[in-house]
N, C-alpha and C positions, 0 to 999 in steps of 0.2 A: 604607119605614117611617119613615125620617128626616124626610121632609117633612111627615108627619102627626103627629109626636110632640107638638108644642106644642098641637095641637088634640085630643089623645087624652084619654080618661077613665081613671081609675084601673083600671077593670076591663077595659080593652082589652088589658091585659097579664096576664090571668089565666093562671096556670100550674097544671097538674095534677101533684100529687105523691103519693107513697106514703110512709107513715111506717114506718120500721124500728123496731119496738118494743124490740128487743134493744139497739141501739146509740144510740137516741134521735137518729136521723138521717132526713132526708127525701130520697127519690129522685125526680128529675124524670122524669115519664112522659108529659108532653104539653106542647106550647108551646115546643119547642126553638128555633124561630126568634125568638120573643119573648124568651126567656131570653138568647140570644146578643146580641140588640139591646140589651137592658138592660145587660148586662155590658160590651159594647164601645162603646156610643154614649151612655151616660148616666152620671150620677154616683149613680144610685139604688142603695141598699143593700138595699132590700126590694121585694117584689112581692106582689100578692094571689095567694093559692093556694087551690085546692080540694083537700082531702085525701081521697084515695080509699082504699078498702079495700086492705090490703096483699096483694101477690101471694104465692102459696105458695112460689115459687122465683125465683131471679135470672133463669132462662131465661124464665119466664112474664112477668116484668116487662119483659125485653128484647123479647119478642114484642109486648107491648102497645105499647111505645114505637116499635118498627119499624112496626107497623100504623098508628100515628098519624103517622108521617113521610110518609104519602101524603096527608095533609090539605094544603090549599092553604097555601103558605108554608113548610111543614115538609118541603121536598123536597131538601135537600142530599144529594147522592150520597155524600159522605164520611161523613155520619152513618149512612146506610143501610149502607154498606160496613163501618163499624166495628161496628155491631150484628150484621150477618151473620157477621163474623169471631168475635165473642163467642159467638153462638149455635152456630157451628160448633165452637168449642173446648169448648162445653158439651154436645156431641154431640146437639144438636137435629136431628131428621130434616128433610130438605128438604121432604117432603110436609106436615109440620106447619107449616113456615114458609109454604108456599104456601097452605095451608088457612086460616091465621089472619092473613094480611097481604094486601096488594095485589099481591104478586109473582106471576109465573108461573115455572114451572121454566125455560123457555127464556130469560127475561129474566135470571134469576140466572146461568145457565150462560154466556150470551153477554156480559153486561155487568158482572158482579161476580166472576167466577172466570176465571182464566187457563186456557186449554186445556192439557191434560197434555203436549202436544208442544212447548210453549214452554219453552225452556231457561231456567233461573233466571238466567243471565248477562244475559238481555234484560229482566228485570223490575227496574225501578227505581221510585222514588216518582213518576216522571213518565210511566211507560208507560201508555198508554191501553189498558185491557183490551179494549174492544170492537174497536179497530183491530187490536191484536195478534192477537186471535182470528180476525178477518176474514182477515188475512194468512195465518195457519196454515191456514185453510179453502180458500185458493186452490189450484187444481190446478197447482202449480209445484214444481220440484225444491227440495230442502232448501237448496242453496247460494243460490238466488235468494230464498227466504223469509228466510234469515238476512241477506241483503243489505238487504231491506226493513225487517226488524226493527232492523238497525243504523242505517238512515236515521231510524227513529223516535227512536233514541237521539241521533243527530246533531241532529235538529230540537229535541229537548229542550235540548241545550246551546246551540244558536243562539238559541232563544226566550228562555231564561232569561238569556242574556247581553245581549240587546237587545230587550226587549219592545216591541211595537208601541204607538204612542200612538193613542188613540181620540178 
């Protein structure tokens, strides 16, 4: 997006928002990639917005935003994971998430949730959910699985200490 910024038009950065009538506040419900670009790579303080009808609940608003994260450009896994966690805390049913977004049940289970057999000691900010779930699914004894999970933790330390140059 950086290389096209100087040639862009004002409405290339259109953001979808919902107005909270109680608190006189606007919630971002679309264009997350454009919002992050504007905040992190420009000095702009304003962006054009389209104001949508307000959602009945926070859960409905989060589902709308999660569905829109499947649009081209809005694909950050961290954003999806954050919204899935918020929806989970709000007791939104998995079937509702699947029905109203681009997720499948297996994708959520395999790539966004740790398997129940993974001990909490192996879960850090750097643990890859998909890889950890794959290791747990292997037909290996528990000692060997823990060894592999420990290696994931070691790779995190090695990688963060000396990142590869590209």
